[in-house]
N, C-alpha and C positions, 0 to 999 in steps of 0.2 A: 908778629904784627897784629894789631887789632883788626877785626873785620870791618869792611867798608860800611859806613853808616851815613845814610841820608838824613838831613835835618830839615824837614819841611816846616816844623814848628818847634817851639821851645818846650812844649809839654810832652811830646812823644817822639819816637823814632822808629824807623823801619829797617830791619836787616835785609840785606840783598836776598831775593827769592831763590829757590832751587833752580839750578840751571838745566835740569832734565838731562843730565849726562849719564852715561853708563861707563863703568859699573857704579860710580858714585860721583856726585857733582862737587866741583872745587869750591863753590860758594858755601856749601854746607860744611865742608871740611874746615874752611877758614873761620866759619862762624862757630865751630865747635858743636854743630848739630849732627845727630846721627842721620845718615842718608843711605837708603837701600838701593838707590839708583832709580831710573825712570822705567816704570812698567805701565803700559796703557791697557788697563783691564777693561773688558767689554761688559757692560751692564745692560741687561734686558729689563725694561720697565713695562709691565702690562698696562694697556690703555683701557679706558672706559669712557663711555659717552654719558654726559649729564646735561640736561636741559637747563639753561640759565634764563630766568624770567626777564632780566633786564636787557637782553639782547634778542634779536629776531633770528636766532640760529641755534644750531646744535654745537655745544662746546666740548672739546676733547681735553679733559683735565688729567693731571697726574694721579696716581693711585693714592688712596686715603692715607696710607702709612707715610708716604713721602710728603703729602700735604701737611699732615700734622707735625712732622718733624721740622717743616719749614714755616711754621705758623708765625714765628717772630719776624721772618723775612717779609711775609705778606703785610704784617702790621707796619713795618718800616716804610712801606709804600702807600700809606694812607688807607689801609684795610681794603684794598682793591683786589678782587680775584680776577687776574688777567687770564684770558683763555689762551691756550697754546695754538689751537687751530679752530677755525670756524667754518662750518659747512652750511649750505643753504637748507632751509626747512624741507623743501621738496626736491627730490632727485628724480629726473626722468628715467623711467624704466624702458624707454624705447630701445636704446642700444643693447641693454641686457636681454630684452626679448628677441631682438634681431639675432644676437649671438646664439641664443638657444635654438632658434629656427635654423641657423647656419649649421650648428652642430648636428641637429636632427637630419638635415639634408645630406651632409657628408657621410653620416652613419648609414643612411639608406643607400647612397651611391657606392660607398666603399665600406662594406661591413668589416667589423673588427677582425674577423678570421682572415680577411685578405690583407689588411694593413699590417697585422702582427706577423704575417709570414715573412716580411722583410723583402719581398720581391714584387715590384710593381713596374709595369711598362711605363715609359715616360708619358704616354698619352692618358694615363690614369693618375699620375702624381699631381697634376695641376690643382685638383680640388683640395689637396692638403695644404696648398699655399694660401688659400682664401682666409683662414683665421689669422694669418700673420699680416694681412693687408691693413695698414694703420687706418686709413679712411677710405670707405667704399664710395664709389660714385653712385648717384641716384639710379642710374641704369642697372648697375651691378646689384644694388641693394634690392630693388624691386624684382629683378630676375630671380635672385636667391629666394626671396619671400614667396614668389609665385610657385617655384618648384617645391619649396618646403611645405606650403599649405595644401598642395595638390593632394597629398596622401590623406590629409584630414577631410578634404572635400568629398572624397570617395565614401567616407563614413557619414557624411551629412553633418559634420560637426561645425563647419565654418560657413555653410550656406553660399557656396560659390565664390568665396573670396579670392581663390587662386586666379580665376579668370580676370577679375578686376585688377589684381596686382600685375598680372601678365600684360594687360592692356596699358596700365600705367608704365610698365617697363618698356613697352614699345615706344611710348611717347618720349620717355627719358632717353632712350637709345637714339631716336631721331634727332633730338636736341643735341646730343653729344656728337653725332655725325655731322650736323650742320655747323658745329663749332670747329674751326681749323685746329685749335690746340687740343681739344678733347678727341678729335678724330684720330689722332696718332697715339692716344693713351692706351696702354696695355689693357686696362679695364674695359674700354669700349669694345675691343675685340673679344674679350672674355664674355662680356654681357651678350654679345651677339650669339656666341656658342651656347650660353646658358638658355637663352630664349629658344634656340633651336632644340635644345634638350626638352624643353617644355612641350614643344610641338610633337616630339617623338613619343613622349610618355602619355600626353593627354589628347593631342590631335583634336582640338575643339571644333575645327571646321570640317572634320572627317574627309580631309583631302591632303595629299602630300605636297601641294603647291606652296603652302605657307612654310613648311619645313625646308623646301628647296630654296625659297627666297631668302631664308635666314642663312643657309649654306652659301648661296651666291653672294650675299652681302658680306659675309665674313671673308670670303675669298677675295672680293674686291678690296676690302680693307687690308688684307694681307699683301696683295700686290702693290697697293699704294704705299705701304710701309717699307717694303723691300726686305731682302734676306738678312741684311745686317742688323735689323731691328728685332731679330728673333734668335739671338745667340744664347741668351741665358734667362733665368728667372721665369716669371709667369708667362712672358711672351713666347719663350721657347716651348714651354709645355703646351700652351694653347695651339701653337703651330703644329705640334705633334698630333693633337686631336684632329685638326683640319687635314693633316696629311693622311691619316687613316681614312677619313671620310672621302677624300679625293680619290684614293686608290679604288674604292668601291664605286663611287659616282662616275669615275671615268669609264667604267665598263659599258655604260649605256650612252655615253656622249659621242662616241665615234671619232674621237681625236685625242691626241696626247695632251696631258695636263701640263700646265705651267710648272707645277712642282716637280715634273720629271726632267726639267732642264738642269744643267750642271750648277748654275748659280744657286738654285734652291736645294740641290742634292748635297752640296758641299758647304755653302755659306753659313747656315745656322750651326754647323758643327766645327767652326773654325777654332774654337777653344776647348773642344772636348772630343772624345772618341765615340764612335758609333757603337751601340750595343748590337747584339745578334738580332734583336727584334727590328732595329733600325735598318740593318742590312737586308732583312727579309722584305721590309716595306720598299726598299730601293728596287728590288727585283719586281715586286708587285706593280710599282708605278710604271714599269716598262711594258706591262701587258696590254693596257688599253690601245696603245699605238699599234701593236702587232695585231690585235683583234680587228682594228679598222682596216689594216692591210689585208688580212685574211678575207674579210667581207668584200673588199674591192677586187681581190684576185679571183674569187669564186663567182663574182657577178659579171665579169668580163667574158667575152667570147673566147673560146680556146684557140688562140693564135700565138704566134711567136712572142709578141710583147707581153701578153698576159701570162704566158707560161714562165717567162723569165722573171716577172714580178712575183709569181707564185713560188718559184724555187728560191728566190732571195728571201722571201718571207719565211719559207720553211726552214732555211738555214739559220735565220735569226731566231726562230723558235727553238731550234735544236741548241743553239748557243746559250739562250736564256735557260733552257732546261739543264744544261751543264752547270751554269752558275747556281741554280737551285740545288742540284745534287751536291755541289761543293759546300754550299751553305749547310745542308743537312748533315754532311759528314763531320763538319765542325761542331754543330749544335748537339748532336746525339751523345757526345762525350762530356757534355757539361753536367749531366746527371747520370747516376747509375742506371736508372730506368726512366724513360720519358713517358711511357704509358704501358698499361697492361689490361688484359681483358677480364671482365667479370660477368657473371650471369645477370642479365637485365631484370630489374624489378618493375619496369614500366609496362603497361598494357596499351594496346592500340586496337582500334576497330578493324585494322587490316589483318589482324591475327585470325586464324581459322584452324579448325581441326584438320582439314584436308591439307592446307598449305603450311600449317605451323606458324610460328612467329617470324615476322619479317626480320627483326633484329633481336635475336635471342641473347646476344652478347653485347655489352656496352664497354666503352673504354673509360678507364680512370687514370688520373694523372697525379704526380707528386705535389703539385700546387696549382692554384688558379693561373699563375703567371705562365707556367708551362702549357697548360691546357689552351690558353688564349693564343699562344704562339703556334702550337701544333695545328690548331684548327685553321689558322691563317695559312700555314704552310700547305696543308691539304687543299685549301681553296685555290691557291696559286697553282699548285700541281694539277688540279682538275682543269683549270682554264688552259694551261699550256698543253697538256696532253690531249684535251678535247680539240684544241685548235690544230695540233699536228695531225690528229686522226682525220679531222674534217678536210684539211687542205690536201693531205697526201692522197686521200681517196678521190679527189677531183683532179689529180695530176697523173693520169695513167701513163705508163711507160711508152705505150704505142704512139702517144701524141707528143712525146718529148724526145724522140730519137734524134731530131735535128739539133738539139741543144746538148753539146758535149760538156762544156764547162761554162762557168760564169763567175764573175767576181763576187766573192763573199764579203760585201762591204760591212755587213752587220755582225760578222763573226770575228772573234779574237783569233784570226787565222795565224798559222805558223808562217812567218816570213811573208805574210800577205799573199800566199799561194792561192791560185784559183781553186774553188770548190768543185770537185768532180760530181757530175750528176749521178754516176754509179755509186759514189761514196754516200750520197744522201739517201738513195734508194736502199742501199745496204743497211744503213743505220735504222731507217724506218722499218724495214722488213724483219730485222733481227731483234728489234726492241718490242716491249710490251705496250706500246702506245695505244694499241687498239683495246687493250684490257684495262689500262691504268685509269682512264677517266672514270669508269664505273667503280674501280677499287677505291680511288681517292674519295669519290662521292659517298661511298659506303662508310668509309672511315669518319667522315664528317657527321653523318647521320648517327653513327654509333657513339659519337662524343656528346650528343645533345643531352642525354640523360644526366651526365656529370654537371652540366651548367644549370640544370633545373633543380639542383639541391636548394633546399629552403634557406640555408645559411647564406647563399649568394644573393638572395633577394632579386631585385630587378636588374642588377648589373649582369647577371649570368645569362638571362634570356635575351638581353639586348645584344650580347656578343654573337649569338648563333643565328640571328635573323638574316643578316646579309649572306653568310656562307650557305645557308640552306636555300636561299633564293638563287644563288649561283648554281647550286646543285640542281634545282628544279629547272632552270633554264637549259642547262647542259643535257639533262635527261630528256627534256621535251623535244630537243632537236635530234636525238639519237634515232637511228633506224630500228633499234630494238624496242620492245614493248616494256615500258617502265611505269605503267599506269598504277600499279600497286605502290611503288615507291613514291610517286607523285601524290597519291592519295594520303600517304603517311605524312608527307611534307606539309600538305594543306592542313591536316589535323594538328601538326606541330605549330604551325603559324597561328592557329586559333588559340593554342595554349599560351603562346608568347603574348598574344593580345590580352588574354585573361590575367597574365602575371605582370601587367603594367606597361606594355608597349602598345598603346592604342594605334600607333601608326601602322602596325602590322595588318590591321583590317583594311588598309587602303592600298596595299601593294599587290 
């Protein structure tokens, strides 16, 4: 049979085209044409930019070889050179400049040695999400620019531009908070945290009040949004940042934090498992409430009711210490060695020929991630043991003979049995609680040198500020003389300020 022929005119005819079938098309077989089948080859054509004078833009043409081979085709359309794509003459460099500042900011906050290690606690990961945000809100943009230019301002290169950008960021943040829609935006919460970071690193007012206002504002936004708004993404990571801040801020507030409630302890993790660091922060968030109970018990007159309150608080502290011990038993097997001693290379004005070096040995860790977790563990341990030591010393057995048992409401008790007073006294007397506050505090001080490594930049010194402030507070309240250790801590705080945390000068 002859191939199918269309006859649109009397002078010419068109055979049916190739049907693009594999391995060969039936139309070609019927027409008697050779057909190798359909193969879609990829052809890469290099592009070039050429300015066309008859248009007000920049034209993207095909390569010369291809243009020359298609010259007859261009002539058939009236000798017109049609552009493939047209771009405006001037392209704003604003976004490109902003992205460069953002990359510089992230590199300063998270040096490559930390990022490439592959292990970051969740409250550090949120900065890595910023480059993936498609459109930054004005508050976020100015907050990032303020932090990015702050380092250049210290060199005098930008003439105080960071403070101007910070002020504009405050204005944009207030506008976002006043807008009901923007108030619940993840970036509004993140901008509040970023502006708080500026206060931590620069502290332009030379007072902690502005930093605290940022923290309180961020917490108010957090409460307004609710736990279900912080399950994933940027919102969850920023929530983790505020969670860490709340754990330390709660130590001086005298009451339990909202984040210690079950809704906030469980809600944001409804779709994921908690890490070991998350579980440690869970324990830490329970400490402020117990500290307030310790202060209340020790301030009351020694009578039956106050002694009962003190014993219940002591039992709760012992239960929390058991949780902390269980956590460490699990964590210490995640790495072959979690820390090891090395001879210290740092010097201090507290060193002398008579007394020697205060801390001749420093601790080193397999990674920054482990170091950050361990110094937090020792901080929680110092607080718990110091509280047990303080409370037990104010509950002498001679004054508690009338109390034989009491209900251990705060203990994970076996079958809800009553806690015996003799059991509590035996636990305290046979444990090293009187020695461990000093030991844990010493471990924190011996870890400081690791965080001062130059490769960690400002992020390292920022981590140790709160723990050594906790150590200073505990040692200051001790009955023993720790004046030498406190002098060493004050010197270290000065070094932290010099390395980029100006807020250290105001605490």
